[in-house]
C-alpha positions as CSV (number, residue, x, y, z in Angstrom):
1,M,258.9,155.0,129.6
2,A,260.7,158.4,129.8
3,L,259.7,161.2,131.8
4,T,258.4,164.0,129.5
5,R,256.6,167.3,129.8
6,H,253.3,166.7,128.3
7,C,249.7,167.9,128.1
8,W,247.9,166.8,131.1
9,K,244.7,165.6,129.2
10,C,246.0,163.8,126.2
11,G,249.6,163.3,126.8
12,V,251.1,165.2,123.6
13,E,254.7,166.0,124.4
14,Y,255.7,169.7,124.9
15,S,259.0,169.9,123.2
16,L,259.8,173.7,123.3
17,S,262.4,174.8,126.0
18,G,261.1,176.8,129.0
19,S,257.7,176.6,130.6
20,P,254.6,177.4,128.5
21,G,252.9,180.6,128.7
22,R,249.3,181.4,129.9
23,S,248.1,181.6,126.3
24,E,249.7,178.3,125.1
25,T,247.4,175.4,124.5
26,C,248.0,171.8,123.4
27,E,248.3,171.2,119.7
28,C,246.2,168.1,119.7
29,C,243.3,168.6,122.2
30,G,243.4,172.5,122.8
31,S,243.8,172.2,126.6
32,D,245.7,174.9,128.4
33,L,249.2,173.9,129.3
34,K,250.0,176.5,132.1
35,V,247.8,174.8,134.6
36,C,248.0,173.4,138.0
37,L,247.7,169.9,136.7
38,N,251.0,170.3,134.9
39,C,252.9,172.0,137.8
40,V,255.7,170.3,139.8
41,S,253.9,171.9,142.9
42,Y,250.4,170.3,142.3
43,D,249.6,167.9,145.1
44,M,246.2,166.4,145.9
45,R,247.0,166.0,149.6
46,A,248.5,169.5,150.1
47,A,246.4,172.6,151.0
48,H,244.8,174.1,148.1
49,Q,246.4,171.1,146.1
50,C,249.6,173.1,145.8
51,R,252.9,172.5,147.8
52,D,254.1,176.1,147.0
53,Q,253.1,178.2,150.0
54,R,253.6,181.5,148.2
55,A,251.1,180.7,145.4
56,D,247.7,182.2,145.5
57,P,244.9,179.5,145.7
58,V,243.4,178.6,142.2
59,A,239.9,177.2,142.0
60,E,240.0,175.6,138.6
61,K,243.1,173.4,138.4
62,S,242.6,172.6,134.7
63,V,242.4,176.1,133.3
64,A,245.3,178.5,132.5
65,N,246.1,180.8,135.5
66,Y,248.6,183.6,136.3
67,C,250.8,181.7,139.0
68,E,254.2,183.1,138.7
69,Y,255.7,180.0,140.5
70,F,254.5,177.6,137.8
71,E,257.1,175.1,136.5
72,M,256.1,172.3,134.1
73,V,256.5,168.8,135.6
74,R,258.4,165.8,133.9
75,R,256.5,162.6,134.4
76,E,255.3,159.5,132.5
77,F,251.9,159.9,131.0
78,V,249.2,157.5,132.2
79,P,246.0,157.8,130.4
80,K,242.9,158.0,132.5
81,P,240.4,155.1,132.1
82,E,237.3,155.8,130.2
83,D,235.0,155.5,133.2
84,G,237.3,156.7,136.0
85,S,234.7,157.6,138.5
86,R,235.0,156.5,142.2
87,E,231.8,154.5,141.8
88,A,233.1,152.6,138.8
89,R,236.3,151.9,140.5
90,A,234.4,150.5,143.5
91,R,232.2,148.5,141.4
92,D,235.2,146.9,139.6
93,T,236.9,146.1,142.9
94,L,233.7,144.5,144.2
95,K,233.2,142.4,141.1
96,K,236.9,141.2,141.5
97,L,236.3,140.4,145.1
98,L,233.2,138.5,144.5
99,G,234.6,136.8,141.4
100,D,232.1,138.1,139.0
């Protein structure tokens, strides 16, 4: 698959040039597009989940914010499983291990 700029939640491609503004939402699911989850600097392992040390910490990563360092990431969309909780993954792993 090709690397695209898309909604973090549903995967609909963002086809406009430039980065989305704070008020832009996904045409399909209505989610905000200028969010940490759509940024090239977003990293779960970094402090405040952001590699850009100049950016102010953002509490809610899935809500539009005023970060001036936002740049929309290009990546392949991988849909999340229906029950993607840590507990469900652990149960599935255990079932596979025990052959159930």
